C-alpha positions in Angstrom: 34.9 63.1 -138.9 38.2 64.0 -136.7 41.6 64.8 -138.5 44.4 62.5 -138.0 48.4 64.0 -138.8 50.2 61.3 -140.4 54.1 61.9 -140.4 56.3 59.3 -141.8 59.4 57.8 -141.1 62.6 56.0 -142.5 62.3 55.3 -145.7 65.1 53.3 -148.4 64.6 55.2 -151.2 68.5 55.7 -151.1 68.6 52.1 -152.5 66.2 52.0 -155.3 67.3 52.7 -159.0 65.5 56.1 -160.7 63.0 53.4 -162.7 61.9 52.2 -158.9 62.1 55.6 -157.0 59.4 57.0 -160.3 57.3 53.1 -159.7 57.3 53.9 -156.0 56.4 57.4 -156.3 53.4 57.1 -158.4 52.2 54.6 -156.0 52.0 57.1 -153.4 50.0 59.5 -155.8 47.7 56.7 -156.5 46.8 56.4 -152.7 46.9 59.7 -151.8 44.3 60.2 -155.4 42.3 57.4 -153.6 41.9 58.9 -150.4 41.2 62.0 -152.2 38.4 60.2 -154.1 37.0 59.1 -151.2 37.2 62.2 -149.1 39.2 61.4 -146.9 42.6 62.9 -148.1 42.6 66.9 -146.5 46.4 67.8 -147.3 49.6 67.1 -147.2 53.6 67.4 -148.6 57.1 66.5 -148.5 59.8 67.9 -146.5 62.5 68.7 -147.2 66.0 67.9 -146.0 67.7 71.7 -144.7 66.0 72.9 -141.2 66.2 74.9 -138.7 65.1 74.0 -134.9 64.4 77.5 -132.1 64.1 76.1 -128.4 63.8 77.1 -124.7 63.3 80.2 -123.3 66.6 81.0 -124.7 65.1 80.8 -128.2 68.5 79.1 -129.2 68.8 78.7 -132.7 70.3 75.7 -134.6 70.9 73.6 -137.4 68.8 70.1 -137.7 67.9 68.0 -136.6 70.1 65.6 -136.9 68.7 62.5 -136.3 69.0 58.5 -137.9 68.0 58.7 -141.2 65.1 55.9 -139.9 63.4 58.9 -138.0 63.5 61.7 -140.3 60.2 63.3 -140.8 60.1 62.9 -144.1 56.9 64.2 -145.2 53.2 64.2 -143.9 49.5 63.8 -144.5 45.8 65.2 -142.8 42.9 62.6 -143.3 39.4 62.6 -141.7 38.5 59.7 -139.8 36.0 58.7 -137.7 38.6 57.7 -134.7 42.2 56.4 -134.5 41.6 52.9 -135.4 39.8 53.6 -138.5 42.6 56.1 -139.6 45.4 53.5 -138.9 43.3 51.3 -141.1 44.4 53.8 -143.8 47.9 54.0 -142.4 48.1 50.1 -143.6 47.5 51.2 -147.4 50.9 53.9 -147.9 53.7 52.9 -149.8 56.5 53.4 -147.7 56.2 50.7 -145.8 57.3 49.3 -149.5 61.2 50.3 -148.3 60.8 49.7 -144.7 59.3 53.5 -143.8 57.1 54.0 -141.0 54.6 55.2 -140.3 52.6 57.4 -137.2 49.6 58.1 -136.5 48.4 61.3 -133.9 45.2 62.7 -134.0 44.2 66.2 -134.3 42.8 68.3 -131.4 41.3 71.2 -132.9 40.9 73.7 -130.5 42.9 75.9 -131.2 40.5 78.1 -133.5 
């Protein structure tokens, strides 16, 4: 089994009522629990909006990232799957699609250790 990173971008959560947001977040918890029960969930967290960017040889620090809201990374998961096709099928169950978001599926190379 290989590890894959799901990066969650965008979504129109601000357009949901408080009750709708709560129901939507329960769908996330249920989806992640299902992945964990299958032994496919390795970890993940939502990300905050406050950030810094360090760039270039001079390591210049700026506030950011400032991207369009549809491009902002809101969180990530690490899952296990046999290949990219299986990981992509797993990603299709993500609740982010109900709020018009997207999931980027990336393979993780475990060569650093």
